KEDREN-291742 format. One record per residue: residue number from 0; residue in one letter; x, y, z negated of N, C-alpha, C in turn. Coordinates in nm, 4 decimals, decimal comma. Atoms other than C-alpha are relative to their C-alpha. Layout:
% KEDREN-291742
<koldo NUM "A" <X Y Z> <X Y Z> <X Y Z>> ...
END
This chain:
% KEDREN-291742
<koldo 0 "M" <0,0255 0,1445 -0,0108> <2,9322 -1,7173 -2,3630> <-0,0190 -0,0383 0,1466>> <koldo 1 "E" <0,0123 0,0465 -0,1372> <2,9645 -1,9153 -2,0397> <-0,1427 -0,0449 0,0289>> <koldo 2 "Q" <0,1362 0,0382 -0,0345> <2,6369 -1,9724 -1,8525> <-0,0232 -0,1500 -0,0105>> <koldo 3 "Q" <0,0210 0,1440 0,0036> <2,6959 -2,3479 -1,8348> <-0,0161 -0,0517 -0,1429>> <koldo 4 "N" <0,0151 0,0399 0,1389> <2,6987 -2,3592 -2,2167> <-0,1310 0,0495 -0,0599>> <koldo 5 "L" <0,1272 -0,0502 0,0498> <2,3602 -2,1871 -2,2503> <-0,1066 -0,1066 0,0119>> <koldo 6 "N" <0,1150 0,0876 -0,0161> <2,0478 -2,3836 -2,3193> <-0,1057 0,0706 0,0847>> <koldo 7 "A" <0,1011 -0,0553 -0,0913> <1,7297 -2,3239 -2,1187> <-0,0533 0,1346 -0,0481>> <koldo 8 "T" <0,0552 -0,1247 0,0538> <1,5916 -2,0568 -2,3506> <0,1011 0,1126 0,0073>> <koldo 9 "E" <-0,1047 -0,1024 -0,0052> <1,9230 -1,8686 -2,3702> <0,0213 0,0492 0,1428>> <koldo 10 "Y" <-0,0151 -0,0399 -0,1400> <1,9501 -1,8706 -1,9916> <-0,1163 0,0888 0,0434>> <koldo 11 "E" <0,1158 -0,0838 -0,0307> <1,5990 -1,7282 -1,9638> <0,0166 0,1401 -0,0591>> <koldo 12 "L" <-0,0214 -0,1297 0,0642> <1,6854 -1,4508 -2,2101> <0,1111 0,0786 0,0690>> <koldo 13 "L" <-0,1054 -0,0658 -0,0762> <2,0038 -1,3778 -2,0177> <-0,0568 0,0600 0,1280>> <koldo 14 "T" <0,0647 -0,0491 -0,1219> <1,7995 -1,3462 -1,6983> <-0,0842 0,1236 -0,0295>> <koldo 15 "K" <0,0832 -0,1134 0,0396> <1,5571 -1,1130 -1,8748> <0,0848 0,1245 -0,0236>> <koldo 16 "S" <-0,0848 -0,1157 0,0302> <1,8375 -0,8883 -2,0005> <0,0656 0,0566 0,1250>> <koldo 17 "V" <-0,0611 -0,0463 -0,1255> <2,0035 -0,8742 -1,6572> <-0,1005 0,0811 0,0812>> <koldo 18 "Y" <0,1013 -0,0736 -0,0747> <1,6779 -0,7686 -1,4918> <-0,0321 0,1329 -0,0657>> <koldo 19 "E" <0,0258 -0,1262 0,0699> <1,6175 -0,5067 -1,7579> <0,1078 0,1014 0,0325>> <koldo 20 "A" <-0,1103 -0,0910 -0,0298> <1,9625 -0,3584 -1,6911> <-0,0043 0,0473 0,1446>> <koldo 21 "I" <0,0051 -0,0366 -0,1419> <1,9253 -0,3658 -1,3115> <-0,1150 0,0961 0,0272>> <koldo 22 "L" <0,1197 -0,0779 -0,0303> <1,5776 -0,2180 -1,3139> <0,0110 0,1444 -0,0450>> <koldo 23 "K" <-0,0177 -0,1373 0,0450> <1,6948 0,0911 -1,4978> <0,0575 0,0872 0,1100>> <koldo 24 "T" <-0,0606 -0,0757 -0,1094> <1,8749 0,1928 -1,1783> <-0,0800 -0,0093 0,1292>> <koldo 25 "E" <0,0755 0,0252 -0,1222> <1,6047 0,0948 -0,9299> <-0,1018 0,1092 0,0344>> <koldo 26 "G" <0,0952 -0,1069 -0,0289> <1,3938 0,4109 -0,9518> <-0,1441 -0,0395 -0,0175>> <koldo 27 "V" <0,1369 0,0422 0,0278> <1,0863 0,2315 -1,0840> <-0,0296 0,0255 -0,1473>> <koldo 28 "T" <0,0414 -0,0184 0,1382> <0,8867 0,2775 -1,4022> <-0,0375 -0,1355 -0,0582>> <koldo 29 "N" <0,0280 0,1296 0,0612> <0,8996 -0,0353 -1,6160> <-0,1206 0,0096 -0,0931>> <koldo 30 "I" <0,1119 0,0104 0,0930> <0,5788 -0,1292 -1,7890> <0,0349 -0,0988 -0,1100>> <koldo 31 "E" <-0,0437 0,0973 0,0988> <0,7102 -0,4418 -1,9596> <0,0815 -0,1095 0,0675>> <koldo 32 "V" <-0,0766 0,1178 -0,0411> <0,9645 -0,7228 -1,9247> <-0,0083 -0,0970 -0,1168>> <koldo 33 "L" <0,0322 0,0916 0,1091> <0,8527 -1,0233 -2,1312> <0,0563 -0,1389 0,0255>> <koldo 34 "H" <-0,0561 0,1344 -0,0089> <0,9950 -1,3670 -2,2045> <-0,1014 -0,1030 -0,0495>> <koldo 35 "D" <0,0800 0,1156 0,0412> <0,8107 -1,7019 -2,2271> <-0,1476 0,0370 -0,0199>> <koldo 36 "Q" <0,1396 -0,0429 0,0033> <0,4598 -1,5889 -2,1386> <-0,0931 -0,1087 0,0543>> <koldo 37 "K" <0,1045 0,0870 -0,0506> <0,1409 -1,7876 -2,0874> <-0,0955 0,0843 0,0846>> <koldo 38 "V" <0,0820 -0,0771 -0,0924> <-0,0485 -1,6611 -1,7827> <-0,1099 -0,0903 0,0548>> <koldo 39 "S" <0,1151 0,0792 -0,0456> <-0,3959 -1,7821 -1,6886> <-0,0041 -0,0083 0,1516>> <koldo 40 "G" <0,0180 0,0208 -0,1425> <-0,4530 -1,9288 -1,3451> <-0,1441 0,0228 0,0412>> <koldo 41 "R" <0,1354 -0,0266 -0,0494> <-0,7585 -1,8705 -1,1252> <-0,0906 -0,1215 -0,0117>> <koldo 42 "F" <0,0801 0,1224 0,0077> <-0,8716 -2,2332 -1,1561> <0,0016 -0,0598 -0,1406>> <koldo 43 "G" <-0,0022 0,0466 0,1373> <-0,8427 -2,2558 -1,5329> <0,1378 -0,0451 -0,0427>> <koldo 44 "G" <-0,1302 0,0403 0,0506> <-0,5523 -2,3423 -1,7558> <0,0993 0,1155 0,0007>> <koldo 45 "K" <-0,1040 -0,1022 0,0086> <-0,2375 -2,1434 -1,8327> <0,1322 -0,0551 0,0500>> <koldo 46 "H" <-0,1331 0,0355 -0,0495> <0,1090 -2,1432 -1,6802> <0,1057 0,0679 -0,0864>> <koldo 47 "Q" <-0,1113 -0,0572 0,0750> <0,4306 -2,0939 -1,8736> <0,0924 0,0720 0,0970>> <koldo 48 "I" <-0,0855 -0,0833 -0,0854> <0,6319 -1,8095 -1,7176> <0,1234 0,0405 -0,0799>> <koldo 49 "D" <-0,1242 -0,0287 0,0725> <0,9974 -1,7694 -1,8137> <0,0186 0,1500 -0,0248>> <koldo 50 "V" <-0,0132 -0,1459 0,0118> <1,0183 -1,3940 -1,7454> <-0,1103 0,0640 0,0824>> <koldo 51 "L" <0,1067 -0,0735 -0,0684> <0,7255 -1,1710 -1,6576> <0,0362 0,1478 -0,0006>> <koldo 52 "W" <-0,0390 -0,1405 -0,0135> <0,8016 -0,8231 -1,5268> <-0,1111 0,0762 0,0699>> <koldo 53 "R" <0,0970 -0,0912 -0,0602> <0,5470 -0,5526 -1,4631> <0,0625 0,1383 0,0097>> <koldo 54 "F" <-0,0541 -0,1347 -0,0193> <0,6493 -0,2195 -1,3166> <-0,0920 0,0772 0,0929>> <koldo 55 "Q" <0,0805 -0,0873 -0,0849> <0,5002 0,0742 -1,1327> <0,0921 0,0754 0,0946>> <koldo 56 "Q" <-0,0784 -0,0703 -0,1016> <0,6322 0,2221 -0,8106> <-0,0956 0,0695 0,0950>> <koldo 57 "A" <0,0870 -0,0808 -0,0857> <0,4706 0,5019 -0,6115> <-0,1461 -0,0109 -0,0428>> <koldo 58 "G" <0,1355 0,0048 0,0527> <0,1690 0,4783 -0,8393> <-0,0672 -0,1359 0,0092>> <koldo 59 "I" <0,0575 0,1341 -0,0160> <0,1159 0,1073 -0,7644> <0,0666 -0,0956 -0,0982>> <koldo 60 "E" <-0,0540 0,0950 0,0962> <0,1559 -0,1615 -1,0313> <0,0321 -0,1330 0,0684>> <koldo 61 "H" <-0,0453 0,1265 -0,0569> <0,3510 -0,4741 -0,9392> <0,0279 -0,0988 -0,1118>> <koldo 62 "T" <-0,0298 0,1060 0,0953> <0,3913 -0,8082 -1,1167> <0,0964 -0,0991 0,0636>> <koldo 63 "I" <-0,0998 0,0961 -0,0466> <0,6959 -1,0302 -1,0761> <0,0079 -0,1134 -0,1018>> <koldo 64 "L" <-0,0152 0,1172 0,0846> <0,7099 -1,3841 -1,2154> <0,1345 -0,0658 0,0321>> <koldo 65 "V" <-0,1351 0,0529 -0,0187> <1,0604 -1,5237 -1,2679> <0,0088 -0,1399 -0,0607>> <koldo 66 "E" <-0,0195 0,1384 0,0428> <1,1322 -1,8979 -1,2896> <0,1497 -0,0262 -0,0114>> <koldo 67 "C" <-0,1427 0,0213 0,0243> <1,4726 -1,9831 -1,4450> <0,0311 -0,1499 -0,0037>> <koldo 68 "K" <-0,0426 0,1394 -0,0031> <1,6500 -2,3123 -1,3736> <0,1507 -0,0051 -0,0258>> <koldo 69 "N" <-0,1419 0,0063 0,0362> <1,9797 -2,3543 -1,5590> <0,0555 -0,1382 0,0343>> <koldo 70 "F" <-0,0397 0,1321 -0,0473> <2,0773 -2,6550 -1,3460> <0,1475 0,0006 0,0414>> <koldo 71 "S" <-0,1398 0,0150 -0,0418> <2,4254 -2,7874 -1,2672> <0,0114 -0,0448 0,1449>> <koldo 72 "S" <0,0000 0,0378 -0,1413> <2,3253 -2,8764 -0,9100> <-0,1004 0,0870 0,0747>> <koldo 73 "N" <0,0908 -0,0812 -0,0814> <2,1385 -2,7159 -0,6220> <-0,1463 -0,0401 -0,0234>> <koldo 74 "L" <0,1427 0,0274 0,0163> <1,7632 -2,6822 -0,6640> <-0,0562 -0,0640 0,1272>> <koldo 75 "E" <0,0617 0,0688 -0,1131> <1,5563 -2,9074 -0,4428> <-0,1306 0,0686 0,0399>> <koldo 76 "I" <0,1213 -0,0616 -0,0524> <1,2531 -2,8160 -0,2366> <-0,1194 -0,0217 -0,0940>> <koldo 77 "G" <0,1093 0,0268 0,0910> <1,0241 -2,9756 -0,4948> <-0,0139 0,1051 -0,1094>> <koldo 78 "H" <0,0043 -0,1035 0,1028> <1,1183 -2,7152 -0,7562> <-0,0632 0,1284 0,0544>> <koldo 79 "V" <0,0542 -0,1221 -0,0614> <1,0382 -2,4307 -0,5178> <-0,1475 -0,0195 0,0321>> <koldo 80 "R" <0,1407 0,0279 -0,0340> <0,7151 -2,5961 -0,4054> <-0,0882 0,0080 -0,1253>> <koldo 81 "D" <0,0768 -0,0062 0,1246> <0,5975 -2,6360 -0,7659> <-0,0210 0,1453 -0,0453>> <koldo 82 "F" <0,0110 -0,1407 0,0403> <0,6696 -2,2711 -0,8415> <-0,0951 0,0754 0,0922>> <koldo 83 "H" <0,0924 -0,0619 -0,0947> <0,4835 -2,1689 -0,5261> <-0,1443 -0,0309 -0,0379>> <koldo 84 "G" <0,1342 0,0351 0,0439> <0,1800 -2,3561 -0,6545> <-0,0444 0,0838 -0,1187>> <koldo 85 "V" <0,0314 -0,0864 0,1151> <0,1956 -2,1573 -0,9801> <-0,0355 0,1402 0,0466>> <koldo 86 "L" <0,0258 -0,1348 -0,0523> <0,2119 -1,8308 -0,7878> <-0,1360 0,0079 0,0681>> <koldo 87 "E" <0,1286 0,0018 -0,0692> <-0,0872 -1,9280 -0,5760> <-0,1158 -0,0060 -0,0995>> <koldo 88 "D" <0,1071 0,0129 0,0982> <-0,2920 -2,0196 -0,8826> <-0,0180 0,1299 -0,0793>> <koldo 89 "I" <0,0100 -0,1260 0,0756> <-0,2101 -1,6993 -1,0714> <-0,0479 0,1123 0,0912>> <koldo 90 "G" <0,0401 -0,1019 -0,0969> <-0,2408 -1,4754 -0,7657> <0,0503 0,1390 -0,0344>> <koldo 91 "N" <-0,0367 -0,1416 0,0158> <-0,1497 -1,1105 -0,7147> <0,1332 0,0179 -0,0723>> <koldo 92 "A" <-0,1326 -0,0092 0,0621> <0,2146 -1,1651 -0,8125> <0,1039 -0,0531 0,0987>> <koldo 93 "R" <-0,1127 0,0483 -0,0796> <0,5498 -1,2104 -0,6436> <0,0865 -0,0888 -0,0875>> <koldo 94 "G" <-0,0804 0,0943 0,0757> <0,7918 -1,4849 -0,7444> <0,1478 0,0101 0,0309>> <koldo 95 "I" <-0,1458 0,0051 -0,0138> <1,1657 -1,5030 -0,8016> <0,0494 -0,1212 -0,0776>> <koldo 96 "M" <-0,0636 0,1121 0,0676> <1,3658 -1,8152 -0,8855> <0,1464 0,0339 -0,0250>> <koldo 97 "V" <-0,1382 -0,0281 0,0389> <1,6985 -1,7879 -1,0687> <0,0637 -0,1304 -0,0456>> <koldo 98 "T" <-0,0708 0,1208 0,0401> <1,9508 -2,0694 -1,1010> <0,1490 0,0277 -0,0051>> <koldo 99 "R" <-0,1430 -0,0218 0,0249> <2,3192 -2,1222 -1,1747> <0,0895 -0,0430 0,1164>> <koldo 100 "V" <-0,0862 0,0537 -0,1048> <2,4505 -2,3160 -0,8732> <-0,0444 0,0439 0,1391>> <koldo 101 "G" <0,0464 -0,0370 -0,1333> <2,2384 -2,2737 -0,5610> <-0,1263 -0,0753 0,0368>> <koldo 102 "Y" <0,1245 0,0599 -0,0483> <1,9577 -2,4125 -0,3453> <0,0307 -0,0873 0,1209>> <koldo 103 "Q" <-0,0131 0,0818 -0,1187> <1,9339 -2,6951 -0,0979> <-0,0619 0,0718 0,1195>> <koldo 104 "K" <0,0457 -0,0673 -0,1217> <1,8666 -2,5974 0,2625> <-0,1522 0,0018 0,0103>> <koldo 105 "G" <0,1464 0,0070 -0,0095> <1,5035 -2,7160 0,2571> <-0,0667 0,0928 -0,1004>> <koldo 106 "A" <0,0562 -0,0871 0,1027> <1,4377 -2,5264 -0,0661> <0,0106 0,1461 0,0423>> <koldo 107 "A" <-0,0204 -0,1380 -0,0438> <1,5825 -2,2063 0,0779> <-0,0955 0,0358 0,1142>> <koldo 108 "E" <0,0902 -0,0264 -0,1124> <1,3778 -2,2359 0,3982> <-0,1447 0,0121 -0,0474>> <koldo 109 "Y" <0,1365 -0,0049 0,0531> <1,0573 -2,3044 0,2050> <-0,0241 0,1324 -0,0725>> <koldo 110 "A" <0,0140 -0,1254 0,0748> <1,1145 -2,0067 -0,0244> <-0,0077 0,1202 0,0941>> <koldo 111 "K" <0,0020 -0,1108 -0,0960> <1,1866 -1,7758 0,2700> <-0,1352 0,0091 0,0691>> <koldo 112 "H" <0,1289 0,0019 -0,0713> <0,8663 -1,8835 0,4453> <-0,1116 0,0595 -0,0849>> <koldo 113 "Y" <0,1074 -0,0466 0,0877> <0,6505 -1,8030 0,1428> <0,0378 0,1253 -0,0808>> <koldo 114 "G" <-0,0363 -0,1273 0,0625> <0,8348 -1,4899 0,0347> <0,0426 -0,0106 -0,1442>> <koldo 115 "I" <-0,0493 0,0178 0,1366> <0,9871 -1,6294 -0,2843> <0,1480 0,0365 -0,0038>> <koldo 116 "G" <-0,1392 -0,0420 0,0108> <1,3107 -1,4612 -0,3883> <0,0845 -0,1049 -0,0703>> <koldo 117 "L" <-0,0929 0,0961 0,0605> <1,6075 -1,6866 -0,4669> <0,1254 0,0737 -0,0459>> <koldo 118 "K" <-0,1157 -0,0662 0,0575> <1,8828 -1,5621 -0,6973> <0,0902 -0,1017 -0,0689>> <koldo 119 "I" <-0,0972 0,0812 0,0730> <2,1988 -1,7091 -0,8486> <0,0586 0,0870 -0,1105>> <koldo 120 "L" <-0,0531 -0,0735 0,1147> <2,3042 -1,5985 -1,1972> <0,1057 -0,0859 -0,0685>> <koldo 121 "R" <-0,1128 0,0696 0,0616> <2,6478 -1,7118 -1,3144> <0,1204 0,0924 0,0045>> <koldo 122 "R" <-0,1242 -0,0759 -0,0105> <2,9995 -1,5871 -1,3610> <0,0565 -0,0121 0,1413>> <koldo 123 "P" <-0,0579 0,0069 -0,1348> <3,1808 -1,4999 -1,0355> <0,1079 -0,1081 0,0098>> <koldo 124 "T" <-0,1063 0,0961 -0,0284> <3,3991 -1,7699 -0,8843> <0,1022 0,0664 0,0920>> <koldo 125 "E" <-0,1046 -0,0565 -0,0854> <3,7153 -1,7152 -0,6812> <-0,0537 0,0312 0,1389>> <koldo 126 "S" <0,0540 -0,0242 -0,1338> <3,5215 -1,7471 -0,3552> <-0,0892 0,1238 0,0040>> <koldo 127 "D" <0,0858 -0,1189 0,0044> <3,2833 -1,4714 -0,4688> <0,0803 0,1279 0,0184>> <koldo 128 "W" <-0,0825 -0,1214 -0,0062> <3,5734 -1,2253 -0,4844> <0,0599 0,0240 0,1388>> <koldo 129 "K" <-0,0594 -0,0152 -0,1327> <3,6779 -1,2812 -0,1225> <-0,0578 0,1226 0,0700>> <koldo 130 "G" <0,0421 -0,1216 -0,0697> <3,6662 -0,9478 0,0606> <-0,0500 0,1098 -0,0916>> <koldo 131 "R" <0,0475 -0,1001 0,0956> <3,5830 -0,7566 -0,2598> <0,1149 0,0464 -0,0889>> <koldo 132 "L" <-0,0986 -0,0501 0,0941> <3,7846 -0,5402 -0,4948> <-0,0212 -0,0661 -0,1346>> <koldo 133 "R" <0,0097 0,0674 0,1295> <3,8592 -0,7315 -0,8119> <0,0573 0,0848 -0,1127>> <koldo 134 "N" <-0,0644 -0,0855 0,0993> <4,0942 -0,5005 -0,9972> <0,0378 0,1325 0,0627>> <koldo 135 "I" <-0,0420 -0,1331 -0,0421> <4,1590 -0,1298 -0,9678> <0,0966 0,0536 -0,1053>> <koldo 136 "N" <-0,1014 -0,0509 0,0917> <4,4811 -0,0057 -1,1264> <0,0281 0,1463 0,0322>> <koldo 137 "I" <-0,0231 -0,1437 -0,0170> <4,5240 0,3674 -1,1774> <0,1138 0,0423 -0,0918>> <koldo 138 "N" <-0,1121 -0,0541 0,0772> <4,8539 0,5196 -1,2887> <-0,0067 0,1522 0,0024>> <koldo 139 "I" <0,0101 -0,1449 0,0114> <4,8333 0,8765 -1,4148> <0,1263 0,0530 -0,0659>> <koldo 140 "H" <-0,1182 -0,0659 0,0535> <5,1465 1,0869 -1,4674> <-0,0359 0,1457 -0,0256>> <koldo 141 "V" <0,0348 -0,1368 0,0382> <5,0804 1,4090 -1,6553> <0,1266 0,0832 -0,0099>> <koldo 142 "R" <-0,1139 -0,0904 0,0051> <5,3256 1,6924 -1,6011> <-0,0467 0,1358 -0,0480>> <koldo 143 "M" <0,0336 -0,1294 0,0570> <5,3083 2,0051 -1,8125> <0,0855 0,1092 0,0637>> <koldo 144 "L" <-0,0721 -0,1151 -0,0538> <5,4040 2,3430 -1,6708> <0,0770 0,0668 -0,1133>> <koldo 145 "W" <-0,0836 -0,0539 0,1064> <5,6984 2,4631 -1,8817> <0,0408 0,1425 0,0342>> <koldo 146 "N" <-0,0307 -0,1408 -0,0235> <5,7562 2,8366 -1,9214> <0,0835 0,0521 -0,1170>> <koldo 147 "D" <-0,0828 -0,0640 0,1019> <6,0472 2,9907 -2,1132> <0,0924 0,0991 0,0684>> <koldo 148 "R" <-0,0863 -0,1032 -0,0574> <6,3177 3,2503 -2,0643> <0,0946 -0,0547 0,1059>> <koldo 149 "D" <-0,0908 0,0591 -0,0983> <6,5434 3,0096 -1,8776> <-0,0735 -0,0564 0,1213>> <koldo 150 "H" <0,0808 0,0555 -0,1087> <6,2604 2,8661 -1,6666> <-0,1314 0,0757 0,0080>> <koldo 151 "P" <0,1234 -0,0801 -0,0052> <6,0095 3,1451 -1,6040> <-0,0956 -0,0489 0,1074>> <koldo 152 "V" <0,1016 0,0285 -0,1000> <5,6842 3,0908 -1,4209> <-0,0105 0,1190 0,0938>> <koldo 153 "S" <0,0053 -0,1083 -0,0984> <5,6934 3,2937 -1,1028> <-0,1388 0,0096 0,0605>> <koldo 154 "I" <0,1315 -0,0249 -0,0597> <5,3795 3,4496 -0,9592> <0,0194 0,0789 0,1290>> <koldo 155 "A" <-0,0067 -0,0699 -0,1280> <5,3549 3,5453 -0,5929> <-0,1249 0,0863 0,0154>> <koldo 156 "A" <0,1127 -0,0927 -0,0139> <5,1382 3,8535 -0,5425> <-0,0285 0,0261 0,1479>> <koldo 157 "H" <0,0430 -0,0301 -0,1364> <4,9411 3,9074 -0,2214> <-0,0962 0,1179 -0,0062>> <koldo 158 "W" <0,0768 -0,1238 0,0077> <4,8042 4,2542 -0,1664> <-0,0747 0,0269 0,1299>> <koldo 159 "V" <0,0760 -0,0426 -0,1167> <4,5402 4,3919 0,0679> <0,0409 0,1436 0,0318>> <koldo 160 "V" <-0,0523 -0,1321 -0,0387> <4,6885 4,6859 0,2576> <-0,1118 0,0880 0,0552>> <koldo 161 "R" <0,1048 -0,0918 -0,0456> <4,4604 4,9877 0,3015> <0,0501 0,0948 0,1083>> <koldo 162 "D" <-0,0544 -0,0926 -0,1000> <4,6955 5,2142 0,5026> <0,1488 -0,0250 0,0147>> <koldo 163 "E" <-0,1417 0,0204 -0,0291> <5,0504 5,2395 0,6391> <0,0881 0,0446 -0,1157>> <koldo 164 "G" <-0,0778 -0,0457 0,1142> <5,1726 5,4352 0,3385> <0,0065 -0,1058 -0,1090>> <koldo 165 "Q" <0,0007 0,1060 0,1006> <5,0644 5,1623 0,1014> <0,0825 -0,1197 0,0473>> <koldo 166 "A" <-0,0789 0,1104 -0,0538> <5,2200 4,9012 0,3304> <0,1486 0,0237 -0,0223>> <koldo 167 "A" <-0,1415 -0,0317 0,0205> <5,5552 5,0799 0,3047> <0,0381 -0,0182 -0,1461>> <koldo 168 "R" <-0,0299 0,0152 0,1419> <5,5367 5,0916 -0,0748> <0,0044 -0,1473 -0,0396>> <koldo 169 "L" <0,0016 0,1420 0,0315> <5,4486 4,7226 -0,0912> <0,1227 -0,0722 0,0537>> <koldo 170 "R" <-0,1211 0,0616 -0,0529> <5,7440 4,6360 0,1302> <0,1173 0,0232 -0,0945>> <koldo 171 "T" <-0,1054 -0,0286 0,0970> <5,9666 4,8010 -0,1282> <-0,0173 -0,0837 -0,1255>> <koldo 172 "V" <0,0279 0,0767 0,1223> <5,7983 4,6324 -0,4226> <0,0238 -0,1492 0,0199>> <koldo 173 "S" <-0,0093 0,1438 -0,0250> <5,8100 4,2919 -0,2561> <0,1394 -0,0546 -0,0204>> <koldo 174 "T" <-0,1374 0,0457 0,0198> <6,1892 4,2786 -0,2983> <0,0349 -0,0119 -0,1474>> <koldo 175 "R" <-0,0278 0,0027 0,1433> <6,1642 4,3080 -0,6774> <-0,0508 -0,1310 -0,0618>> <koldo 176 "K" <0,0370 0,1244 0,0676> <6,1405 4,0124 -0,9127> <-0,1147 0,0233 -0,0961>> <koldo 177 "R" <0,1104 -0,0041 0,0942> <5,8220 3,9482 -1,1043> <-0,0165 -0,1403 -0,0584>> <koldo 178 "H" <0,0180 0,1301 0,0618> <5,7881 3,6672 -1,3576> <-0,0626 0,0157 -0,1372>> <koldo 179 "L" <0,0602 0,0043 0,1328> <5,6152 3,5675 -1,6803> <0,0889 -0,0818 -0,0915>> <koldo 180 "V" <-0,0769 0,0754 0,0986> <5,7997 3,4593 -1,9951> <-0,0759 -0,0010 -0,1309>> <koldo 181 "S" <0,0623 0,0052 0,1314> <5,6905 3,3529 -2,3415> <0,0888 0,0697 -0,1013>> <koldo 182 "A" <-0,0736 -0,0683 0,1043> <5,7946 3,5522 -2,6488> <-0,0489 -0,0487 -0,1356>> <koldo 183 "N" <0,0355 0,0472 0,1330> <5,7849 3,4898 -3,0218> <-0,1354 0,0527 -0,0452>> <koldo 184 "L" <0,1231 -0,0622 0,0473> <5,4945 3,7284 -3,0766> <-0,1127 -0,0069 0,1012>> <koldo 185 "G" <0,1073 0,0083 -0,0973> <5,2901 3,6411 -2,7749> <0,0532 -0,0231 0,1394>> <koldo 186 "F" <-0,0328 0,0233 -0,1403> <5,3041 3,6415 -2,3992> <0,0267 0,1352 0,0649>> <koldo 187 "K" <-0,0380 -0,1288 -0,0571> <5,4880 3,9251 -2,2184> <0,0131 -0,0089 0,1506>> <koldo 188 "R" <-0,0137 -0,0119 -0,1457> <5,4861 4,0404 -1,8610> <0,1153 0,0940 0,0290>> <koldo 189 "K" <-0,1156 -0,0816 -0,0332> <5,8148 4,1691 -1,7237> <0,0034 0,0275 0,1496>> <koldo 190 "C" <-0,0113 -0,0385 -0,1401> <5,8527 4,3555 -1,4010> <0,1324 0,0699 0,0216>> <koldo 191 "A" <-0,1274 -0,0647 -0,0337> <6,1837 4,4498 -1,2451> <-0,0261 0,1105 0,1002>> <koldo 192 "D" <0,0143 -0,1089 -0,0965> <6,2026 4,7865 -1,0724> <0,1299 0,0183 0,0740>> <koldo 193 "S" <-0,1167 -0,0189 -0,0856> <6,4612 4,9358 -0,8417> <0,1266 0,0242 -0,0806>> <koldo 194 "G" <-0,1177 -0,0221 0,0832> <6,6974 5,0251 -1,1338> <0,0202 -0,1139 -0,0963>> <koldo 195 "D" <-0,0249 0,1005 0,1026> <6,8183 4,8402 -1,4379> <-0,1047 0,0025 -0,1096>> <koldo 196 "Q" <0,1019 -0,0096 0,1029> <6,5217 4,9534 -1,6476> <-0,1061 -0,1079 0,0206>> <koldo 197 "R" <0,1057 0,1002 -0,0052> <6,2521 4,6937 -1,7340> <-0,1176 0,0469 -0,0845>> <koldo 198 "L" <0,1214 -0,0359 0,0713> <5,8965 4,7475 -1,8433> <-0,0607 -0,1279 -0,0555>> <koldo 199 "A" <0,0571 0,1195 0,0629> <5,7645 4,4947 -2,0959> <-0,1211 0,0441 -0,0825>> <koldo 200 "R" <0,1207 -0,0332 0,0715> <5,4097 4,5103 -2,2269> <-0,0497 -0,1250 -0,0715>> <koldo 201 "S" <0,0425 0,1147 0,0775> <5,3147 4,2747 -2,5092> <-0,1492 -0,0189 0,0111>> <koldo 202 "S" <0,1423 0,0327 -0,0056> <4,9779 4,0956 -2,4863> <-0,0542 -0,0362 -0,1360>> <koldo 203 "T" <0,0462 0,0319 0,1337> <4,9605 4,0441 -2,8616> <-0,0919 0,1113 -0,0497>> <koldo 204 "P" <0,0930 -0,1013 0,0517> <4,6812 4,2264 -3,0588> <0,0751 0,1158 -0,0634>> <koldo 205 "G" <-0,0575 -0,1192 0,0572> <4,7682 4,5820 -3,1519> <0,1136 0,0566 0,0763>> <koldo 206 "S" <-0,1125 -0,0527 -0,0783> <5,0367 4,6269 -2,8893> <-0,0479 0,1023 0,0982>> 
END
């Protein structure tokens, strides 16, 4: 479902689910991520919080209060100022605002000054993809190694020479053909020697 078709509650739940998914990769221990919570202020009364997130990092518990604004235009400074007042009344919590379009310049400057995080949650637009990979196409061609009597698989042998006598014998052997072929009863190894005789040893059981 498109974000612009979501109502306020659905947008809040979407924000909650996105944070839950992101936080699983952040290396923190989640205590709880809750939707539509009433949190008491220091001067009495309760504040409605769209998404409340508590987590623990390095043994320290943190509280994040998330304010969701599913608006079709940029948020104004008044929205950020009101949320800042809620944070000050509750105390001991950090704030994040989430909206669909963006923030006016004054709102962004105010939020930066008071350490309030500003996020945009919507589907990517064409401008968002500029300078980024959008599609990755991978073509895989699988080629099987075919081995039969007409197309044998050749194996090149490399030997470690211990002395000159062995080197001489290997020079003689190196001129002979060595290949592997498949047979009806299994897999055979054929080695050609200096004459017309061939030695074939079956790898099937009982051979």
